[in-house]
N, C-alpha and C positions, 0 to 999 in steps of 0.2 A: 568621656569619650577622651581614650590615652592621646598621647602626641603622633601616632602612625596613623589610628585610626582619622585626625583632625586634619593631616596630610591627604588621604585618600577621599574624605567626604569634599577638599578644595578641589581636587581634582574634579571630580562630579559637577562641581556646581561651577565650575569654569570650561565645563567641556565644550561649549556653543563659541567660547570664544577663544578657544584652542581652535577648532577648526577654519571661524576666519580668519586666523593669523597666520594657519595654514596655507589657504587661498591666497592671502598677501604675496607669501613665498612662492606659492605655484604662478603667480602672475607673469613673476621676472624668469625671462627666456634663459636657460644655464645649459644650453648644449656641449657636451664633453668639449674642453680646452679652453672654453669663452662663458668662465663663471663668475668674473670677476664683479657685475652688477650684482649678482646674487650674495657673494661673499660679504661684499661693503655693506647690504642691507643685514646679513648675519651677525656681523660685525659690530655694527651699531645697534643693533637689538642686544648682544650681551652686555656689550658696553652698560647697558642702561640699567645695569644690576651691579653694586657697588663692589660686589668682594668679587675676588679672581684678579685674574690679569689677561686680558685679549692684546691677540696679534695676528698679523696673517703672515704667513712665511715665505721662502723665494720661490714656491709653487703656485701658492693662492689658498692653500687650505689654511681655516679661521680656526685657531687654537685659544681657549680659557683655559687657565692653569688656575688649581685652587691647591695651593704648596702649604700643607701642615707640616711634616717634618720630613727633610729629605732621607733620614734613615728608614721613613715608614716606606712601605709598597705601595705603588701607585698602580691607578685603575685608568685606562679609556673607555669612553664610551662615543663611537662613532659614527656619523652619519652622511652620505656621499650628497656633494652639492650638486651635481649633474645629472641632466636626462638627455634621453636620447632623440629628446626633439629638436627638430631646428629653430631657428628664431622665427622663420615665418608662418610655423603652425600656428594655428589659432586656439588661444588659452581659454575659452571661453569655458565655465563653469555653470552648471544647471541641477538643480535638487531634486529628486523624483522620490518621496516618500524617504526612505531608509537611505538609499543610494545618494553618492553624489559624483557627478561626472567631472573630469577634470584630466586633462595629459599631462601624468607628473605629479598630482597631487597625492596618490598613493605612491609613487617611484619618485622621487624620494620627499614631499614639501613635508609629510606628515613627521617624519623624522628630524628632520631639522628644528621644528618646530619641539619635539620632545628636549631636544636639547635644550632650546631655550627655558622650556618647563621646567626644569632642574635647575638651569641658574636661577629662576623667580623664586622657586622654592629653597633654594639655599640662601637665597637674601632674606624672605619674608619667614621661614622657622627658623634659621638661623642654624642652620644644620650644623653640626660637629662631627665631623668625620675621622675616623681613627687611621686614615690611610688620604694619599694624594689624588688628586681625582683631575683628569684631561679629559674636558671634552672638545672634542674635533671634528670641524664638517670640515670633507677632502673634497677635492678635484679629482677630474679623470676617474672616476668608479667602472662606468659604461663603456663597453666596449674596444676601441682601439684605445681608450684613455689609459688601458694595463696597469690600472689599479695605481697612475700616477702618484697622487695624493699621497696613500698609507706607504709608498714607498719610500716617500720625502720625509714621513711621519716616522717610520721606522728606523730608517739612516739616523736621525738625529734625536728621537727618544730610546731606542732599542735596547739598552742598558740599564735603562731607567722605568720601565713597563714591566708588568708583572700580569696584568690581564686587561683583555679586550672582549666589550664588549660592542658589537656591531648591529646598527637598528637599520629595521628597512618595513615601508609602510605596511609591506602584506604579507599575511602568513601567521597570523596570531597565536601562538600556540607552539611555533616550528622553536628548534632547538639545533640549529644546525652547526654541529660542533665537527663535520668532515667536509674538506674544501676539496672541491672538483677541480684539479688544475688541466690547464689548456696548453697547446701551441697550434700557434695560427700562424699559416705561410699564406703567400701571395707564390705560385707556382706558374712559370713562364716560358712559354715552348717557341723555339725558333726553327722554324723547316724550308726545305726549298722552295717548296709550293711548286707552282706554274699553273698551264693551263688544265682543265679538267679532262679535256681530250688526248689533246696533242703530250700532253705530259704525266699522262697516267703512270703510274707508278713512282713517282717522285715521293719524297716525304711529306707527308701532313700532319701541322701541328694540331688539328681537331680531331684526326682519325688517331694519331699517336695517346693523345690524351684521353679518349672515350677508350683507350686498351688499359691506360694504365689505373684508370677508375674503377675499370670491370676486375681488373689482379688487385686493386684497395680491395673492393668488394670481397673476392674470396677469402684474402686474409683469414686467417684465425685469431680473434680479439681477446685478451684475456677478460674472463668474465667475472674473476676474484682476485686483484678488485676490479670492480668495475671499469670495462673502459670500451670509448666508442669513437667513432669518426665521422665526418659529414663532408662532402664536395656543395657547399651552401652554395656556390656561383660559376658559373662557365660562360667563357667569350672568347671567341676567336672569329678570322675568315673574313672573307670580304664580298664574296657572291657564289651565287649558287653554281656558275661555272668555273670557278678558281681554286685550286688545289690550295689548301690552309697554310701560309704562312706564318702565322702567330697565331697564339693562342693563349688563353690563362685560364685560370682556377680557382677557386679560395677554399682553401683544406684546414680543417679544424680537426683535431685529435684530442680527446680530455680523458682522465682518468681521477680516482682519487687515490690512486697512488703513484707517490713522484717517479720513483723506479722503474713503473709499468709506461707511467707517460712517457721518461725517457725513450727508454726501450723499442717502442711503438713506432715513436717518431723515428726513429734512426732507422729502423726495418723499412717505412712508409718512403724517407728518399732513397733508401736502399732500391727498392722495388722500381722508383721513378726514373732512379737514373739509371737502370738496367735496361728498363722498358723502351728510356730514349733513344739507349744506346745501340740496342738492335734495330731501331728503325731511322737509324742515321738524321737524329732530333737534336737540338742543344736545348739546354733546361737550367732554369737559373729560380733561385728561392729566397725571396723577400719576407723575412722574419714579423709578419705584423701583429702579433699577442704571443706573451707568455705570460701564464698566471699560474703558481706554485701548488704543489697539492700537500697534504697535511691533515692533521686531523688528530683529537681528542677520544680517549677511551668513552664508552658511553657512560661506565663506572666512576667516571672522571669525577672529584666532588662540586667541581664548577657545572657538573651538568645537575647532578645532584639538586644544588641549588635552585637553578631554573625550575627543576619537577618540583620541588616543595612549593614554588611560589605559584607556580601553575596550579597543583594542588589545592592551596588556599584559595584561591581566585574563580576553582570547579572549573579551570583549563583542561583539555585536552592535549599533550603535549606530542609532539613530530618530530622524527629526527632525519630527516631526509637531509643529503648532501646538497650542498649549493655552492656557486661561485659567487664572494663577494668579497669585500674589504677586508675581511677574517683570512682570506686564506695567507696574505702573507704573514701574520702573527703567528697563525699555525705551522706553517714553512718551517718558521726561526725559534719555535720550541715554546712561544708564546702560548699560554691557556687564552683559547677567543671563541667565540661564539656568536653567532647571530639569531635574533630575534626578531619577530614580526608586532607591529602597533596593531593592526585590525583584519580583516578580511577585504582583500583588493580582487579586482576581476578586470581582464583585457589589459594586462599589462604592457606596455609599450606600444599601445594602439592610441587612438585617437580617441577612440571610447572607452579609454579608464576610466573604472570608477573605482569606488569605497563604499563598503555598507557602516553606517553611521551605530549603530548600535553595541557593537562590538569593541569599539572605540574606548570605551573608556576603561574596560578592562586594560585592554593593551598599555592604557599609558598606567594604570595601578602597579601592575607587572616591570613597568620601568623605574618607577619611584620605591618601589620595593627590593627593585637589584640593586639601586643606591644605599637603601636604609640597610639591608642584610647581607650584601655580599662582604661585610666585615668578616662574617660567622664562617663563609668559605676561607676567606685570608687566614685566619686562626687555626683553619684547618691543617 
């Protein structure tokens, strides 16, 4: 058995332990902006392996660096610490055959344990790399976190990092090489309001908001690059017999093209402002989220490397765009892909679960990237 096959066999024989350790991570609540307990746990796990240097940076990211030579290329492998679940959510885990249920197990405890697995293999097999490696557990990836952790990493390491691999629990076979950018706002409306009978004709924040939603729905969005919008939440008014003086909505624009994202966002603001002007309503915008777009060509050598690894493991590659920590490096011109470790179902819900059988290949895929990414670097 050659060295590489020995490592793959190690993954296979330790799969149950990997799952158990992933569940230990999953049991530590880590809602966005409150990841510190999980970060401490991951730091302690990584520090248990002698090689490399571990630190927690100023925003809470856990970073383990393996510096071979500062003149060599640097690869970063990242997984996010945070989950969408509040501290009050029941994190009970149950197993039913090939399925293991547990909020946040797939997204993203498996990936965090994947980083720990790399650190363990680095020590156990005394891997000698021809590149520098950074293992990063990031804060603030979900929702209103707005990629806070990855932003800090890029600020601190942008000039040093040559390639980024982002881990997600779900989507085994995915090669996400295109980043879906997004702009998100809270839009607040203020109108004169009044009594529904006696003041009929006064400006209404709710009526104006509804006209705006209709106008946005009629706007012709680009199909190439794909661009979408959504009004995900609306609120306003006080009573059935009162003209609404206040209303608000949450608006999101998404696109795989950075220029299209900026242009559509600007046009939407113009539409909103004009409808408000026509109806005598004041409007305010609060930016609640911004994720940049970016991407690699499907023929990029990093994408081809992933395809070759998938072929070796008899995995089907898929190429759907996504919104992950990979958005930022891609936007900055740093080659990056996001991969998945198994099949996950019902993500972001309390009945989230993983399928166990595909996980072995997902982890073998990960370590093959560590072992073979030198081929891409040399190309």
